[in-house]
C-alpha positions as CSV (number, residue, x, y, z in Angstrom):
1,M,4.1,13.2,-10.8
2,N,2.7,12.7,-14.3
3,V,2.5,9.0,-14.9
4,N,3.2,8.4,-18.6
5,Q,4.1,4.7,-18.6
6,V,3.1,1.7,-16.5
7,D,4.2,-1.8,-17.0
8,L,3.2,-4.9,-14.9
9,E,6.8,-6.1,-15.1
10,T,6.9,-9.0,-12.6
11,V,4.3,-11.2,-10.9
12,C,5.6,-13.4,-8.1
13,G,3.7,-16.4,-6.6
14,V,4.6,-18.4,-3.6
15,T,7.2,-20.4,-5.4
16,S,8.6,-17.5,-7.5
17,V,12.1,-15.9,-7.2
18,L,11.8,-12.3,-6.3
19,P,13.3,-9.8,-8.8
20,V,16.4,-7.9,-8.0
21,N,15.5,-4.3,-9.1
22,T,17.9,-1.4,-9.2
23,Q,15.3,1.4,-8.8
24,P,13.3,2.5,-5.7
25,E,10.4,0.3,-4.6
26,F,7.3,1.4,-2.7
27,A,5.2,-1.3,-1.2
28,F,1.5,-1.3,-0.5
29,A,0.1,-3.6,2.3
30,G,-3.4,-3.9,3.7
31,K,-6.4,-6.1,4.3
32,S,-8.0,-7.8,1.4
33,N,-11.0,-5.4,1.1
34,V,-9.3,-2.1,2.1
35,G,-9.2,-0.7,-1.4
36,K,-5.5,-1.3,-2.3
37,S,-6.1,-1.9,-6.0
38,S,-8.2,1.3,-6.3
39,L,-5.5,3.3,-4.6
40,I,-2.8,2.0,-6.9
41,N,-5.0,2.7,-9.9
42,G,-5.6,6.2,-8.6
43,L,-1.9,6.9,-8.2
44,M,-1.1,5.5,-11.6
45,N,-4.0,7.5,-13.3
46,R,-5.4,4.2,-14.6
47,K,-8.9,2.9,-14.2
48,S,-8.3,-0.8,-14.0
49,F,-4.6,-1.6,-14.4
50,A,-4.5,-3.1,-11.0
51,R,-7.4,-5.4,-10.9
52,T,-10.2,-4.6,-8.4
53,S,-12.8,-7.1,-7.2
54,S,-15.7,-7.3,-4.9
55,Q,-14.2,-10.6,-3.8
56,P,-11.6,-10.1,-1.1
57,G,-8.2,-11.6,-1.7
58,K,-8.1,-11.0,-5.5
59,T,-4.4,-10.2,-5.3
60,Q,-2.7,-13.5,-4.5
61,T,0.7,-12.6,-5.9
62,I,3.3,-9.8,-5.4
63,N,2.9,-7.6,-8.4
64,F,5.7,-5.2,-9.5
65,Y,4.4,-2.2,-11.5
66,H,7.2,-0.2,-13.2
67,I,6.3,3.5,-13.3
68,N,7.8,5.8,-15.8
69,E,10.9,3.6,-15.9
70,K,11.9,5.3,-12.6
71,L,10.3,3.4,-9.7
72,Y,8.2,0.4,-8.7
73,F,4.9,0.0,-7.0
74,V,4.9,-3.3,-5.2
75,D,1.4,-4.6,-4.5
76,L,1.5,-7.2,-1.7
77,P,-1.2,-9.9,-1.2
78,G,-4.1,-8.7,1.0
79,Y,-4.5,-10.2,4.4
80,G,-7.4,-10.9,6.8
81,Y,-10.5,-11.8,4.8
82,A,-9.3,-13.9,1.9
83,K,-11.3,-17.2,1.6
84,V,-8.3,-19.4,1.3
85,S,-6.8,-22.2,3.3
86,T,-4.7,-21.6,6.4
87,E,-1.8,-23.3,4.6
88,L,-1.9,-20.9,1.7
89,K,-2.3,-17.9,4.0
90,A,0.9,-19.0,5.8
91,K,2.7,-19.2,2.4
92,W,1.6,-15.7,1.5
93,G,2.8,-14.5,4.9
94,K,6.2,-16.0,4.3
95,M,6.3,-14.6,0.8
96,I,5.5,-11.1,2.0
97,E,8.1,-11.4,4.9
98,K,10.8,-12.6,2.5
99,Y,10.2,-9.6,0.2
100,L,10.2,-7.0,3.0
101,R,13.3,-8.5,4.6
102,T,15.3,-9.0,1.4
103,S,14.5,-6.1,-0.9
104,T,17.5,-3.7,-1.2
105,Q,15.4,-1.0,-2.9
106,L,12.4,-0.8,-0.6
107,K,12.0,2.8,0.5
108,V,8.5,3.1,2.1
109,I,5.8,0.7,3.1
110,F,2.3,2.2,2.8
111,L,0.0,0.4,5.2
112,L,-3.7,0.8,4.2
113,I,-6.3,1.0,7.0
114,D,-10.1,1.5,6.5
115,I,-10.8,4.9,8.1
116,R,-14.3,3.8,9.0
117,H,-13.2,1.1,11.5
118,E,-10.7,0.6,14.3
119,P,-7.6,-1.3,13.1
120,S,-8.0,-5.1,13.3
121,A,-5.7,-7.5,15.0
122,N,-4.1,-8.2,11.6
123,D,-3.6,-4.5,11.0
124,K,-1.9,-4.1,14.3
125,D,0.3,-7.1,13.7
126,M,1.4,-5.8,10.3
127,Y,2.1,-2.3,11.7
128,E,4.2,-3.7,14.6
129,W,6.1,-6.0,12.2
130,I,6.9,-3.1,9.9
131,V,8.2,-1.0,12.8
132,H,10.1,-3.9,14.3
133,N,12.0,-4.4,11.1
134,G,13.2,-0.8,11.0
135,F,10.7,0.8,8.6
136,E,8.7,3.9,9.3
137,P,5.3,3.1,7.7
138,V,3.1,5.7,6.1
139,I,-0.6,5.0,7.0
140,I,-3.1,5.6,4.2
141,A,-6.6,5.8,5.7
142,T,-8.8,4.6,2.8
143,K,-12.5,5.0,2.0
144,L,-12.5,8.6,3.1
145,D,-15.6,9.3,1.1
146,K,-17.6,6.8,3.3
147,I,-17.5,9.1,6.3
148,N,-18.8,12.7,6.8
149,R,-16.2,15.5,6.8
150,S,-17.1,16.3,10.4
151,Q,-16.0,12.8,11.4
152,R,-12.6,12.9,9.7
153,D,-10.4,14.0,12.7
154,K,-12.1,11.6,15.0
155,H,-11.5,8.7,12.7
156,I,-7.9,9.6,12.0
157,K,-7.3,9.7,15.8
158,M,-9.1,6.3,16.1
159,V,-6.7,4.8,13.5
160,R,-3.6,6.3,15.2
161,T,-4.7,5.1,18.6
162,G,-5.7,1.7,17.4
163,L,-2.3,1.1,15.9
164,C,-0.5,2.6,18.9
165,A,1.2,4.8,16.4
166,G,3.3,7.8,17.5
167,A,2.5,11.4,16.8
168,N,5.2,11.4,14.1
169,T,3.6,8.6,12.1
170,K,2.2,10.1,8.9
171,I,-1.5,9.3,8.2
172,I,-2.9,10.3,4.9
173,P,-6.7,10.1,4.3
174,F,-7.5,8.9,0.8
175,S,-10.6,8.7,-1.4
176,S,-10.6,6.6,-4.5
177,L,-13.6,8.6,-5.8
178,S,-12.4,12.2,-5.3
179,K,-8.6,11.2,-5.4
180,E,-8.2,13.4,-2.2
181,G,-4.8,12.4,-0.7
182,R,-3.3,11.4,-4.0
183,D,-0.9,14.3,-4.2
184,D,0.1,13.9,-0.6
185,I,1.1,10.2,-1.3
186,W,3.1,11.2,-4.3
187,R,4.9,13.8,-2.3
188,C,6.0,11.1,0.1
189,I,7.2,9.0,-2.8
190,E,9.0,11.9,-4.5
191,Q,11.1,12.6,-1.4
192,F,13.0,9.4,-2.4
193,L,13.4,10.3,-6.1
194,E,15.4,12.7,-8.1
195,V,12.4,14.3,-9.8
196,P,12.7,17.7,-11.5
197,E,10.3,20.3,-10.2
198,T,8.7,20.7,-13.6
199,E,7.4,17.1,-13.4
200,N,5.5,17.8,-10.1
201,K,1.9,18.7,-10.2
């Protein structure tokens, strides 16, 4: 898809009221340092619209990006490594859970996993929670450029096995540098949209 317009339409903190949107939503979840902002920027063809940081836990809100006035990217707070209090982490967890349980427009949850490492306990918990609530997550294996091409299949298998994901669970390797995997992610999104073929890349 050609992304012509992006608006950061809504930013929700722990005490905010979640918006009631009428267009499809696509959520992105993952550990604090997994490259979520870089992925979202890559999908939007923007360099720094979604803020990236070397400090884990930069995203401390749920951010709703309105794309081409057709759909929303929903950037969820990162989990795992953020240097915040246990109390605040619990509030983030409740905020994320509320969104995932109550959104009427949520179509897909993209769960980001660092392809270099086995999924963490937090990764496994998030995957199991998503499945338990009736969603079929799409796994995005980030930081593809950090491993050799010959290691790719081995590491994808490691991610699948670590999550106890079935053979039908889609895993898309992604590189924020080369943008490999970007078109595959957009194809997943476009399955839920009425997009004319002329708009597809």
